[in-house]
C-alpha positions in Angstrom: -12.1 0.9 3.2 -8.6 1.6 1.6 -8.5 3.5 -1.7 -6.9 1.9 -4.7 -3.7 4.0 -4.1 -3.6 2.9 -0.5 -3.9 -0.8 -1.6 -1.0 -0.4 -4.0 1.1 1.2 -1.3 0.2 -1.6 1.1 1.1 -4.2 -1.5 4.4 -2.5 -2.1 5.2 -2.6 1.6 4.2 -6.2 1.9 6.6 -7.1 -1.0 9.5 -5.0 0.1 9.3 -5.5 3.9 6.8 -8.4 4.3 7.0 -8.5 8.1 5.9 -4.9 8.4 3.4 -5.5 5.7 1.9 -8.4 7.6 1.8 -6.4 10.8 0.0 -3.6 8.9 -2.7 -5.9 7.6 -3.2 -7.5 11.0 -3.6 -4.1 12.6 -6.9 -3.5 10.6 -8.8 -6.0 12.8 -11.0 -7.3 10.1 -14.4 -8.7 11.5 -14.9 -12.4 11.4 -17.9 -12.1 9.2 -15.9 -10.4 6.5 -13.3 -13.1 6.4 -15.7 -15.6 4.7 -16.5 -13.0 2.1 -12.8 -12.3 1.5 -12.1 -16.1 1.0 -15.0 -16.3 -1.5 -13.8 -13.2 -3.4 -10.3 -14.7 -3.6 -11.6 -17.9 -5.0 -13.7 -16.0 -7.6 -10.7 -13.9 -8.6 -8.5 -17.0 -8.8 -11.1 -18.6 -11.1 -11.1 -15.6 -13.4 -7.3 -15.6 -13.6 -7.3 -19.3 -14.3 -9.7 -18.9 -17.2 -7.7 -16.0 -18.5 -4.6 -18.2 -18.4 -6.3 -20.9 -20.3 -7.2 -18.4 -23.1 -3.6 -17.1 -23.3 -1.8 -20.3 -22.8 -3.9 -23.5 -23.6 -3.2 -26.7 -21.7 -0.4 -29.0 -22.7 -1.8 -31.8 -24.9 0.3 -34.4 -22.9 -1.5 -33.5 -19.7 -3.6 -36.4 -18.3 -7.2 -36.1 -19.5 -8.7 -36.3 -16.0 -6.5 -33.5 -14.7 -7.2 -31.4 -17.8 -10.9 -31.9 -17.3 -10.6 -30.7 -13.7 -8.7 -27.5 -14.7 -11.2 -26.7 -17.5 -14.2 -27.1 -15.2 -14.8 -23.8 -13.4 -16.9 -25.4 -10.6 -14.3 -28.1 -10.0 -11.5 -25.6 -10.1 -13.3 -23.4 -7.6 -13.7 -26.4 -5.3 -10.0 -27.3 -5.6 -8.9 -23.7 -5.0 -11.1 -23.4 -1.9 -9.8 -26.8 -0.6 -6.2 -25.6 -1.3 -6.8 -22.4 0.6 -8.4 -24.3 3.5 -5.4 -26.7 3.7 -3.0 -23.8 3.5 -4.7 -21.9 6.3 -4.9 -25.0 8.5 -1.3 -25.9 7.9 0.0 -22.4 8.7 -2.1 -22.2 11.8 -1.7 -25.7 13.3 1.9 -26.3 12.4 2.9 -22.8 13.5 1.1 -23.5 16.8 2.8 -26.9 17.1 6.2 -25.1 16.9 5.2 -22.6 19.6 3.7 -19.9 17.4 1.1 -17.5 18.8 -0.9 -16.5 15.7 -4.7 -16.8 15.8 -6.8 -18.6 13.2 -8.6 -15.5 12.0 -5.3 -13.7 11.6 -4.1 -16.6 9.5 -7.1 -16.4 7.2 -6.6 -12.7 6.8 -2.9 -13.0 5.9 -3.5 -15.9 3.5 -6.3 -13.8 1.7 -4.0 -10.8 1.5 -1.1 -12.9 0.1 -3.4 -14.5 -2.4 -4.7 -11.1 -3.5 -1.1 -9.9 -4.1 -0.5 -13.1 -6.0 -3.6 -12.5 -8.2 -2.4 -9.0 -9.0 1.0 -10.3 -10.0 -0.6 -13.0 -12.1 -2.6 -10.4 -14.0 0.7 -8.5 -14.7 2.3 -11.8 -15.8 -0.6 -12.4 -18.3 -0.1 -9.0 -19.8 3.6 -9.5 -20.1 3.1 -13.0 -21.6 0.8 -11.6 -24.3 3.5 -9.0 -25.1 6.5 -11.3 -24.9 6.1 -15.0 -23.7 9.7 -15.2 -22.5 9.3 -12.1 -20.3 6.0 -13.5 -19.0 7.7 -16.8 -18.1 10.6 -15.0 -16.4 8.2 -12.8 -14.5 6.2 -15.9 -13.4 9.4 -17.4 -12.0 10.3 -14.2 -10.1 6.7 -14.1 -8.8 7.0 -17.7 -7.5 10.2 -16.8 -5.6 8.7 -13.6 -4.3 5.6 -15.5 -3.0 7.8 -17.9 -1.0 9.7 -14.9 0.4 6.5 -13.1 1.5 4.9 -16.3 2.9 8.0 -17.1 5.0 8.0 -13.6 6.6 4.2 -13.5 6.9 4.3 -16.7 8.9 7.2 -15.4 11.0 5.2 -12.2 11.7 2.0 -14.1 12.4 3.4 -16.6 14.9 6.1 -14.4 16.4 9.0 -16.4 15.0 12.4 -14.7 14.8 14.2 -16.9 12.3 12.8 -16.7 8.8 15.2 -19.6 7.9 13.6 -21.9 10.4 10.2 -21.0 9.0 11.4 -21.7 5.5 12.6 -25.2 6.6 9.2 -25.8 8.2 7.5 -24.7 5.0 9.6 -27.2 2.9 8.7 -30.1 5.2 5.0 -29.1 5.1 5.1 -28.7 1.3 6.5 -32.2 0.9 3.8 -33.6 3.1 1.1 -31.7 1.2 2.5 -32.9 -2.2 2.2 -36.5 -1.0 -1.4 -35.8 0.3 -2.3 -34.2 -3.0 -0.9 -37.1 -5.0 -3.0 -39.5 -3.0 -6.2 -37.4 -3.5 -5.6 -37.2 -7.2 -5.2 -40.9 -7.4 -8.4 -41.4 -5.5 -10.0 -39.0 -8.0 -8.9 -41.2 -10.9 -6.0 -39.0 -12.1 -3.1 -41.4 -12.8 0.5 -40.2 -13.3 1.7 -40.2 -16.9 3.3 -43.5 -18.1 7.1 -43.5 -18.4 6.8 -45.7 -21.5 6.8 -44.6 -25.2 
């Protein structure tokens, strides 16, 4: 089990040289039984961060009531986050394989969990900054979003043995577009309607 200092060092390498960071994580050979626990831990941590976000920055009053209700319901949010992780893992694995990738399913789960853990740590840092200075918090959040895309692109490349990060990024854009459409359909089926354009 890595120490806290070792975890920080691993996070730093994953951020600075994500391909090497991904290879380092994959080299640990985490047992299959532990992957389920890691996913559950990630969902719990995501839920805690979400609740903390709601305390620091309450929801916009113009948000649709159904969507606001989902976000404020811890059980519903946990289910949505688990579903989101499952969709992300499946998309990275199957779409990567469809394009000739060689990454395994368990390796995909491990890298997604690690990326989420880094994202959670960055979200905590953003919350602290937001409390101190909301503008700095917003800027840090924007930088974190860009950094997450950067890491994910290189993680996928390392996982599936792709050489071109640019090609992976294009694949991610196409996948994200498809997932947005799917999410919109699911929200409509759940009764969440888009805001009216009228006044």
